[in-house]
C-alpha positions as a printed Julia matrix, in Angstrom:
83×3 Matrix{Float64}:
 -34.17  -14.68    1.78
 -33.79  -12.06   -0.99
 -30.57  -10.64    0.5
 -29.1   -14.12    0.87
 -29.89  -14.89   -2.77
 -28.33  -11.57   -3.83
 -25.29  -12.33   -1.7
 -24.74  -15.76   -3.24
 -25.25  -14.3    -6.71
 -22.74  -11.54   -6.0
 -20.17  -14.04   -4.75
 -20.71  -16.19   -7.85
 -20.35  -13.16  -10.14
 -17.08  -12.21   -8.48
 -15.79  -15.79   -8.52
 -16.51  -15.92  -12.27
 -14.79  -12.56  -12.82
 -11.75  -13.73  -10.83
 -11.61  -17.01  -12.76
 -11.86  -15.19  -16.09
  -9.31  -12.53  -15.12
  -6.7   -15.11  -14.13
  -7.3   -17.13  -17.3
  -7.18  -13.98  -19.43
  -3.86  -12.9   -17.89
  -2.41  -16.36  -18.51
  -3.45  -16.16  -22.18
  -1.84  -12.72  -22.46
   1.49  -14.36  -21.64
   1.41  -15.97  -25.09
   0.86  -12.6   -26.77
   3.64  -11.02  -24.7
   6.04  -13.74  -25.82
   4.87  -13.86  -29.44
   5.22  -10.1   -29.91
   8.34   -9.79  -27.74
   6.73   -7.14  -25.56
   9.61   -7.51  -23.13
  11.67   -5.46  -25.58
   9.06   -3.8   -27.81
   6.28   -2.59  -25.48
   6.81    1.09  -24.78
   6.43    2.72  -21.38
   3.72    5.38  -21.04
   1.53    4.32  -23.96
  -1.02    6.91  -25.07
  -3.92    5.64  -22.97
  -1.75    4.53  -20.04
   0.5     7.36  -18.9
   2.77    6.54  -16.01
   2.61    2.77  -16.58
   5.94    1.11  -17.34
   6.13   -1.94  -19.59
   7.9    -3.8   -16.77
   4.9    -3.16  -14.48
   2.6    -4.66  -17.09
   4.89   -7.65  -17.5
   4.94   -8.19  -13.72
   1.15   -8.53  -13.67
   1.01  -10.7   -16.79
   3.67  -13.08  -15.49
   4.53  -12.86  -11.77
   1.07  -12.03  -10.5
  -0.81  -14.33  -12.86
   1.56  -17.21  -12.05
   1.16  -16.55   -8.31
  -2.61  -16.74   -8.73
  -2.22  -20.1   -10.51
  -0.18  -21.32   -7.53
  -3.04  -20.31   -5.23
  -5.57  -22.03   -7.5
  -3.45  -25.18   -7.59
  -3.46  -25.27   -3.78
  -7.14  -26.18   -3.86
  -8.77  -22.84   -4.48
  -9.55  -23.68   -8.12
 -12.03  -26.27   -6.83
 -13.65  -23.68   -4.56
 -14.11  -21.23   -7.41
 -15.09  -23.8   -10.03
 -17.95  -25.01   -7.83
 -19.52  -21.55   -8.1
 -19.05  -20.93  -11.81
């Protein structure tokens, strides 16, 4: 049974990380809007060479919103049961 217990624990850890990541991205939408990153966030920031501001915005908005759509289709219940 030790492997099974590890497996369940690993799934729960990843479910929690997924839940937190989606919620964190959604909260970053407010910062993006408040600080007008759509026009003020530079491409290729010092610690992120090769990353365009539009690519960041796509994750913060399009991808995060798509994940919310998936959660709203019943998957939020699946994840929440393991938190």
